[in-house]
Backbone as JSON Lines, residues from 0, in Angstrom:
{"i":0,"aa":"M","n":[-1.27,-38.22,2.59],"ca":[-0.93,-36.9,3.04],"c":[-1.86,-35.9,2.37]}
{"i":1,"aa":"S","n":[-2.52,-35.07,3.17],"ca":[-3.45,-34.1,2.59],"c":[-2.78,-32.73,2.49]}
{"i":2,"aa":"E","n":[-3.2,-32.0,1.5],"ca":[-2.68,-30.64,1.31],"c":[-3.73,-29.66,1.77]}
{"i":3,"aa":"R","n":[-3.27,-28.63,2.43],"ca":[-4.18,-27.57,2.87],"c":[-3.86,-26.29,2.13]}
{"i":4,"aa":"A","n":[-4.92,-25.61,1.72],"ca":[-4.72,-24.32,1.07],"c":[-4.39,-23.29,2.14]}
{"i":5,"aa":"V","n":[-3.39,-22.52,1.88],"ca":[-3.0,-21.46,2.81],"c":[-3.4,-20.13,2.19]}
{"i":6,"aa":"P","n":[-4.33,-19.42,2.83],"ca":[-4.74,-18.14,2.25],"c":[-3.6,-17.13,2.3]}
{"i":7,"aa":"L","n":[-3.42,-16.43,1.21],"ca":[-2.4,-15.38,1.15],"c":[-3.09,-14.06,1.44]}
{"i":8,"aa":"V","n":[-2.83,-13.51,2.6],"ca":[-3.47,-12.28,3.01],"c":[-2.43,-11.18,3.07]}
{"i":9,"aa":"R","n":[-2.69,-10.11,2.37],"ca":[-1.81,-8.95,2.42],"c":[-2.55,-7.86,3.17]}
{"i":10,"aa":"H","n":[-1.94,-7.34,4.19],"ca":[-2.58,-6.3,4.99],"c":[-2.17,-4.93,4.49]}
{"i":11,"aa":"G","n":[-3.12,-4.04,4.47],"ca":[-2.84,-2.66,4.1],"c":[-2.63,-1.82,5.35]}
{"i":12,"aa":"A","n":[-2.28,-0.57,5.13],"ca":[-2.04,0.35,6.25],"c":[-2.44,1.76,5.85]}
{"i":13,"aa":"H","n":[-2.89,2.51,6.85],"ca":[-3.15,3.93,6.62],"c":[-1.8,4.63,6.48]}
{"i":14,"aa":"P","n":[-1.77,5.71,5.72],"ca":[-0.5,6.42,5.54],"c":[-0.04,7.09,6.83]}
{"i":15,"aa":"M","n":[1.26,7.06,7.04],"ca":[1.87,7.79,8.14],"c":[2.14,9.23,7.71]}
{"i":16,"aa":"A","n":[2.39,9.4,6.4],"ca":[2.68,10.72,5.84],"c":[2.36,10.71,4.35]}
{"i":17,"aa":"I","n":[1.89,11.85,3.87],"ca":[1.66,12.06,2.43],"c":[2.34,13.37,2.08]}
{"i":18,"aa":"A","n":[3.3,13.32,1.15],"ca":[4.02,14.52,0.74],"c":[4.16,14.49,-0.78]}
{"i":19,"aa":"G","n":[3.37,15.31,-1.45],"ca":[3.41,15.33,-2.91],"c":[3.0,13.97,-3.46]}
{"i":20,"aa":"T","n":[3.89,13.35,-4.21],"ca":[3.59,12.04,-4.79],"c":[4.22,10.89,-3.99]}
{"i":21,"aa":"M","n":[4.63,11.16,-2.75],"ca":[5.25,10.13,-1.92],"c":[4.35,9.86,-0.71]}
{"i":22,"aa":"V","n":[4.1,8.58,-0.46],"ca":[3.3,8.15,0.69],"c":[4.14,7.2,1.52]}
{"i":23,"aa":"R","n":[4.14,7.4,2.84],"ca":[4.84,6.48,3.74],"c":[3.81,5.73,4.55]}
{"i":24,"aa":"A","n":[3.96,4.39,4.61],"ca":[3.03,3.55,5.37],"c":[3.77,2.37,5.96]}
{"i":25,"aa":"R","n":[3.33,1.92,7.13],"ca":[3.95,0.76,7.78],"c":[3.49,-0.5,7.06]}
{"i":26,"aa":"L","n":[4.38,-1.05,6.23],"ca":[4.1,-2.25,5.44],"c":[5.3,-3.19,5.56]}
{"i":27,"aa":"P","n":[5.45,-3.87,6.7],"ca":[6.64,-4.67,6.94],"c":[6.84,-5.84,5.97]}
{"i":28,"aa":"E","n":[5.79,-6.28,5.29],"ca":[5.91,-7.4,4.36],"c":[6.14,-6.96,2.92]}
{"i":29,"aa":"A","n":[6.15,-5.66,2.67],"ca":[6.31,-5.15,1.31],"c":[7.75,-5.32,0.83]}
{"i":30,"aa":"A","n":[7.93,-5.26,-0.48],"ca":[9.25,-5.37,-1.09],"c":[9.47,-4.2,-2.04]}
{"i":31,"aa":"V","n":[10.71,-3.78,-2.18],"ca":[11.04,-2.72,-3.13],"c":[10.64,-3.2,-4.53]}
{"i":32,"aa":"G","n":[9.96,-2.33,-5.26],"ca":[9.48,-2.65,-6.6],"c":[8.07,-3.2,-6.62]}
{"i":33,"aa":"E","n":[7.5,-3.47,-5.45],"ca":[6.15,-4.03,-5.38],"c":[5.1,-2.96,-5.68]}
{"i":34,"aa":"A","n":[4.11,-3.34,-6.47],"ca":[3.01,-2.43,-6.79],"c":[2.03,-2.38,-5.61]}
{"i":35,"aa":"C","n":[1.42,-1.23,-5.43],"ca":[0.43,-1.03,-4.35],"c":[-0.8,-0.34,-4.91]}
{"i":36,"aa":"E","n":[-1.94,-0.64,-4.3],"ca":[-3.16,0.1,-4.58],"c":[-3.39,1.05,-3.43]}
{"i":37,"aa":"L","n":[-3.8,2.26,-3.72],"ca":[-4.14,3.23,-2.69],"c":[-5.66,3.35,-2.72]}
{"i":38,"aa":"R","n":[-6.3,2.71,-1.75],"ca":[-7.76,2.63,-1.71],"c":[-8.34,3.74,-0.85]}
{"i":39,"aa":"A","n":[-9.58,4.12,-1.15],"ca":[-10.23,5.26,-0.52],"c":[-10.28,5.17,1.01]}
{"i":40,"aa":"H","n":[-10.57,3.98,1.55],"ca":[-10.64,3.79,3.0],"c":[-10.63,2.3,3.3]}
{"i":41,"aa":"A","n":[-10.52,1.94,4.56],"ca":[-10.49,0.53,4.97],"c":[-11.77,-0.17,4.49]}
{"i":42,"aa":"G","n":[-11.62,-1.32,3.88],"ca":[-12.76,-2.08,3.38],"c":[-13.23,-1.66,2.0]}
{"i":43,"aa":"S","n":[-12.64,-0.61,1.45],"ca":[-13.04,-0.1,0.14],"c":[-12.35,-0.85,-0.99]}
{"i":44,"aa":"T","n":[-13.08,-0.98,-2.1],"ca":[-12.46,-1.52,-3.31],"c":[-12.16,-0.39,-4.3]}
{"i":45,"aa":"Q","n":[-12.54,0.84,-3.95],"ca":[-12.28,2.0,-4.81],"c":[-10.79,2.34,-4.77]}
{"i":46,"aa":"V","n":[-10.13,2.24,-5.91],"ca":[-8.7,2.54,-6.01],"c":[-8.54,4.0,-6.44]}
{"i":47,"aa":"L","n":[-7.95,4.81,-5.56],"ca":[-7.7,6.21,-5.88],"c":[-6.52,6.36,-6.82]}
{"i":48,"aa":"A","n":[-5.5,5.52,-6.61],"ca":[-4.28,5.59,-7.41],"c":[-3.49,4.3,-7.2]}
{"i":49,"aa":"C","n":[-2.48,4.14,-8.01],"ca":[-1.54,3.02,-7.86],"c":[-0.18,3.61,-7.56]}
{"i":50,"aa":"G","n":[0.68,2.8,-6.97],"ca":[2.01,3.26,-6.64],"c":[2.97,2.1,-6.62]}
{"i":51,"aa":"V","n":[4.24,2.41,-6.37],"ca":[5.27,1.38,-6.3],"c":[6.18,1.67,-5.11]}
{"i":52,"aa":"V","n":[6.55,0.61,-4.38],"ca":[7.45,0.76,-3.24],"c":[8.85,1.07,-3.78]}
{"i":53,"aa":"V","n":[9.4,2.21,-3.35],"ca":[10.72,2.62,-3.83],"c":[11.78,2.55,-2.74]}
{"i":54,"aa":"A","n":[11.36,2.42,-1.47],"ca":[12.31,2.32,-0.37],"c":[11.63,1.71,0.84]}
{"i":55,"aa":"L","n":[12.45,1.07,1.69],"ca":[11.96,0.48,2.95],"c":[12.93,0.86,4.06]}
{"i":56,"aa":"E","n":[12.37,1.2,5.22],"ca":[13.21,1.48,6.39],"c":[12.43,1.12,7.64]}
{"i":57,"aa":"D","n":[12.93,0.15,8.4],"ca":[12.31,-0.27,9.65],"c":[10.83,-0.61,9.49]}
{"i":58,"aa":"G","n":[10.48,-1.3,8.43],"ca":[9.1,-1.72,8.21],"c":[8.2,-0.66,7.6]}
{"i":59,"aa":"V","n":[8.75,0.51,7.31],"ca":[7.98,1.59,6.7],"c":[8.36,1.68,5.22]}
{"i":60,"aa":"A","n":[7.34,1.61,4.38],"ca":[7.55,1.67,2.93],"c":[7.32,3.09,2.42]}
{"i":61,"aa":"A","n":[8.2,3.52,1.53],"ca":[8.0,4.77,0.8],"c":[7.4,4.36,-0.54]}
{"i":62,"aa":"V","n":[6.18,4.82,-0.8],"ca":[5.45,4.45,-2.02],"c":[5.35,5.67,-2.92]}
{"i":63,"aa":"S","n":[5.88,5.54,-4.12],"ca":[5.79,6.62,-5.11],"c":[4.48,6.44,-5.86]}
{"i":64,"aa":"V","n":[3.64,7.47,-5.82],"ca":[2.33,7.41,-6.45],"c":[2.48,7.64,-7.95]}
{"i":65,"aa":"L","n":[1.82,6.79,-8.72],"ca":[1.83,6.92,-10.17],"c":[0.53,7.6,-10.59]}
{"i":66,"aa":"G","n":[0.61,8.82,-11.04],"ca":[-0.58,9.53,-11.48],"c":[-1.06,10.56,-10.48]}
{"i":67,"aa":"D","n":[-2.34,10.89,-10.58],"ca":[-2.97,11.96,-9.81],"c":[-3.09,11.62,-8.33]}
{"i":68,"aa":"T","n":[-2.82,12.59,-7.48],"ca":[-2.91,12.38,-6.03],"c":[-4.18,13.0,-5.43]}
{"i":69,"aa":"Q","n":[-5.04,13.53,-6.26],"ca":[-6.25,14.19,-5.78],"c":[-7.13,13.19,-5.03]}
{"i":70,"aa":"G","n":[-7.63,13.61,-3.88],"ca":[-8.52,12.78,-3.08],"c":[-7.82,11.93,-2.03]}
{"i":71,"aa":"M","n":[-6.49,11.93,-2.02],"ca":[-5.77,11.16,-1.02],"c":[-5.92,11.81,0.35]}
{"i":72,"aa":"S","n":[-6.04,10.96,1.38],"ca":[-6.19,11.48,2.74],"c":[-5.66,10.45,3.72]}
{"i":73,"aa":"A","n":[-5.66,10.81,5.0],"ca":[-5.21,9.9,6.04],"c":[-6.15,8.71,6.18]}
{"i":74,"aa":"A","n":[-7.37,8.8,5.65],"ca":[-8.33,7.69,5.72],"c":[-8.03,6.59,4.71]}
{"i":75,"aa":"M","n":[-7.26,6.9,3.67],"ca":[-6.99,5.88,2.64],"c":[-6.14,4.76,3.19]}
{"i":76,"aa":"V","n":[-6.1,3.65,2.44],"ca":[-5.32,2.49,2.85],"c":[-4.39,2.11,1.7]}
{"i":77,"aa":"V","n":[-3.13,1.89,2.03],"ca":[-2.12,1.46,1.05],"c":[-2.06,-0.07,1.13]}
{"i":78,"aa":"V","n":[-2.35,-0.73,-0.02],"ca":[-2.41,-2.19,-0.05],"c":[-1.42,-2.76,-1.05]}
{"i":79,"aa":"P","n":[-0.39,-3.46,-0.57],"ca":[0.54,-4.11,-1.51],"c":[-0.2,-5.18,-2.31]}
{"i":80,"aa":"T","n":[0.17,-5.33,-3.57],"ca":[-0.53,-6.3,-4.42],"c":[0.16,-7.65,-4.46]}
{"i":81,"aa":"G","n":[1.37,-7.72,-3.91],"ca":[2.08,-9.01,-3.89],"c":[2.79,-9.19,-5.15]}
């Protein structure tokens, strides 16, 4: 019996809303308490800030940003870290 490696892929999403230190994004696989990276744009490795999922509703995660929110925009991508 052979074993196959299964790649673990976490998909990010552009924010649906940014209000103060709260970001909402469609992240149906996220879990409450999960850490997220807020990256500058799709394909970017530049992390603008980190956050934590504090609530979920219908596949939309509310992410509380930890630290400075300067530079955040609709172009950024919220990526759960697993």
